[in-house]
N, C-alpha and C positions, 0 to 999 in steps of 0.2 A: 504494500500500500504506500502511496506517495506520502512523504512526511507532512505536507500541507494538509492532506486529507485526514491523516491521523490526528493532527493538531485540532482540526475543526471538530472531529468526533470527541476528543478529550474535552474541548471547550463546551460542546453540547452536553456531555455527561455532567460536567461541573454545574452548568446552569440548570439543568433539569433537577439535579439533586438539591439544588438551592431553592427550587420552587419556581424558577423563571422559565416556564415552559415555552412561551412564545419566543424568547431569545434563543432557547435551546433548539427550537424548530428551525430558526434561521441558520444556526450553525450546521445542523445536520443537512439542511438543503444545500448549503455550500459544499459540504462533503460529498453529497451525491453528484453535484455538478463537477467536482474535481475527479471523481472516480465512479462513473455511472455503472461500470461493470464489476464493481466490488460489492460483496454481500453486506459488510458491516455498515456502510452508510445507510443503505435502505432499511436494514433491520433496526438500527437505532432511531432512524426517522419514524419508523412504524410505531415503536414504543412510545415516542413522544406524541405522535398524532393520536394514539389511543388514549393517552393520558389527557390530552386536550379535549377529547370528546369527538374528534373527527374519525369515526369508526370506518367509514367507507374508504377514506384515503389510507388509513392504517392497514386495513385488510389488503388493499392493492400493493402497498409497500412490502408487507410480509410476503405476499405472493411473488413480488419481484425478487426478493431475497431467495425464495425457494427455487425460482427458475434459474437464478445464477448459480446456485449450488444445490443440485437435487439431493445431495447427502445431508443437507441441513433440514432434518426432520422437525426440528423445533420450530422453524419458520412456518411449516405447514400446520402444526398444531396451534400456533398463534393465529393463523387465519381462522381456524375452526373456533377458537376462543373468542375472537373478535366478532365473527358472525353470530355466535351464540349470545354474546353480550347484547348485540343490537336486537336480536329477537326478544330477549327478556325485557328490554327497554321499550319494546313496541315500535322500533325504528326500522323503516324499510331502507336498505342500502342500495340494492340493485333491482331495477325494474325489469320485469319480463312479462310478456303477455301470457294469457292462458294457453295451456298446451293445445296444439293443433288437433282438430278432430279429423278422423279419417272419413271421407265421404263414401268410400266403398269398403265397408267393414267386412273383413274376411271371417267366416265362421271359425270357431276354435273348439278343439277337444281338450278337456282338462282332465288329466290323469292324476289320481291321488290314492295312496294306500293308507287305510285308516281302520282302526279297531275301536276308536273312541267316538261315539255318536255326538257328544256335546262339542268336542273339538272340531269334528267334521262339519257340523251345522254352522258353527261360527265362521269357519273358513269359507264355506259355500256362500254364506250371506255376504261376506266381504267381497268375494269374487263377483257375485251377481251384481252388486252395486257398481263395481268397476267395469262390468261388461256393458252397462247402460243399454240393454236391449239387444246387444249383438247376439246373433245366432250362436248357440253353443251346446255342448253336451258335457256332463260330468261322468267320467268313468271311474267308479269307486271300486277299488280292489280291497276287499275286506278280509281276505285270507292269504295275503302275500307271505311266501316263505322268506322273502328278502326283497329289497327294493328293486334290484335288477330283475328278478323274476316277476314281481308285480308290475313294474313299468313295461316290461316286454309284453305282458298280457294286455295291459291297457293300450299300448301302442297298436297291437294287432287288432284291437276292437275299435280303434279311433276311426271316425268317418270323415273328419274334416282335414283340410290341408295344412293347418297349423295345430300343433300339439303342444300343450303346456303341461309340464311335469312339476308338481308342487307338493311340499309337505303339508300335512293337515293342521299345522300350528303356525301358518303364515297368514298375516293380515295385509291387505293392500290399502295403503293410506293416502296415496297421491291420486289426483284426478286423471281419468282416462288411461289407466295403466295398459289396457289391451291395445289401445291406439298406439301407445309408445312401443310396445312389443312388435306390432305390425310394421311400424316405420322401420324399426331396426332390422326386421326380417326381409325388408325389400332388397337389401344388398348382402345379407348374411344368411347362413343356413341354421345356425344355432346361436341363441342369445340368452345371456344370463344377467345377473345384477352385480356380481363381483367376480373377478378373475385375474389371471396372470398371463402376460405375454410370453413367459418362459415356464415351461413345464419342468419341474425339478423336484425330486424327492417324493415322499408319500403324503403330500398335502397341497391343497390349492395354492397356499401362500408361501410354500417352502422356498421359492426363489428369492423372496423378499423384495424390498424396494431397490430400484425404482420400477419394478416390473408389474406392480399391483395396481388395480383400478376398480372403481365401483363403490357402492355404498350399501349398507344394510343397517337396520335399526333393531333394537332389542328392548323389551321391558326390563326395568331395573328396580325391582320392588314396586314401590308406588311411583317411581319415576320412569323416564324414557331415555334410552341411550342412543344417540346418533353416532354412527361410525362411518368413516370414509377411508379409502385406501390411497386416494390421490386427489389433487385439485382439478384434474382433467374431467370434463363432463361431456354429456351427450352420448352419441353412439361411437364406441371406441373399438375398432377392429383389431385383428391380429392376435386374439387370445388363443392360448393353448390349454388353459384350464378354466373351470368355472365352479363357483360354489353351487351345490345342488339344491339349496332351499327352494329355488324356483328357476326353471329355464324353459325356453320355448324353442321349438325346432320345426322346420318344414318337415312334414310327414315323410316325404320321399327320402330326404336325407337321413332322418331318424331310422327308417326301415333299413336303409343301406348299412348303417353303422350297427344298430342293435345293441342290446344290453347283454353283458356276459354273466348270465346267472350261474353258469357252471363254476366259474372261478370265484365270483363274489356272491355267495349264497346267503349273506346276511344283510345288514342294513348300512354297510359302509362301502365306499369306493365305486358304487354304481355310477356316480357323477364324474369322478376324475377319470375313470376308465373310459366311459362313453365319450366325454369331450376330447380327451387326448387322442383317441382313435379317430374321432371325427376330424380333428386337425390333421392327423397323419394321412387321412384319406383325401385331403385337399378341400374339405368343407370350410367355409368361412365362419369363424367364431367371433362373437363380439360381446361386449358389455354395454348395457344402456344404464345411465344414471337417472333417466327420466321416471323410473318406477321406484317408489318408496315402499319397501316391504318391511313389516315388523315381524321378526322371527322369534318365537317364544323360546327357542333353544340356541345356545351358542356351541353346541356339539359336545360329545363325550369321547374321550380318548382312552377307552377302557381296553380290557384284554381282547375283546372281539375286534376292536379297531386295530390293535397291534397285529393280530393274526391276518386280517385283511391287508394291512400295510405290507406285511412280508410277501403275500401273494402278489400284490401290485408291483413291488420292486423286483420280484422274480420274473414277472411278465415283461417288465420294461427295465432291464438292467442299465440301459443307457441313461436313465434318470438318476443314477447314483451320483449325486453331487453334494457338496457341503451346503448346509442350510444358510440362506442369506439373512440379511437384516430385515426380518419380517415384523411388521407392526401395522396397526391401524391408528387413525387419529379420531378421537372421540370426545363427546361432551354430553352430559346429562341435562335433561329438562324436566321441569316440574309437572308439566301438562302435555298431553298429546298434541294439542294444537301448536305448541311451540316447536315440537319435533317436526311437524309438517312445514311450518314456516321456515325452519332452518334448512330443510331440504330444498325449498323454493329459492332461498337466498344462495345456497350452494350452487344450484344449477344456473341461476341468473348471473352470478359472478363469473361462472365458467364461460358464459356467452359474452362477457365483457372483455374487450381487447386489453 
């Protein structure tokens, strides 16, 4: 870093600690002007902007820092914190119009394995609200020996050209989720909500940052937890793995790939195996951040998972690689509506240059 830039940052830090935020902002802006491609000027300016109450500018400066150094995961978390603070204050930072509606809605088949009537009913009610009258069918497998076996049976019974595979403890919380999936499938064969552009090891996120994308939300006691893997938003192609809580596929592509119930006879690795083989076969795999799903489970890594992981790594020995720096960026909210507004801000910011 240039000595003059370092001096401006040091002066900004001194002024901010003394409570002279406006003067500190001027110093940090001079530092950015001297070294626009350095992380520290943007990061320090973002801290002062947030302290001054300019949350929109703060979020953009934290994002600028993260773009300059993708390994600066703290900058990404600070974007999340800043957007969350704005949501809690009832402040809109980034404007985006309502999600586009599909004028030619494609019918969908929704495959779900469930033995819990109450959970299934809640999931179906949420999905029906998101379907908004779109032609659909639910294919419920109530006696699946494993998810690969159950999904294969459901796929064989599906009548429509788009098939959605979902857990029975998933709630759709964003508007027009099936329109978003349809848009993503216009140029892709398989679409999920979180994934990695590098398949590695026995987990979707094993490759770590900066290969991870997408978002998922979870209940956290009486609160709600938003999690994102990246600041990139929209339809993001080039994925090699997806989280299996919910994914959609063109029926023809799904039939060509199929689920390996012989190898994965339990409730793990149906997704990683299917998506990775879809990628190997040349099918286009993507993540869309336009769908907010609340998943009641964050996964269990028990003995049955370990056995399935061994089978997966035996099937794909080329994926034997060291685990990367895997993490998500998260924030909790007190009410569900704040979670939804955070998701809107996250996507709207992503559409901002």
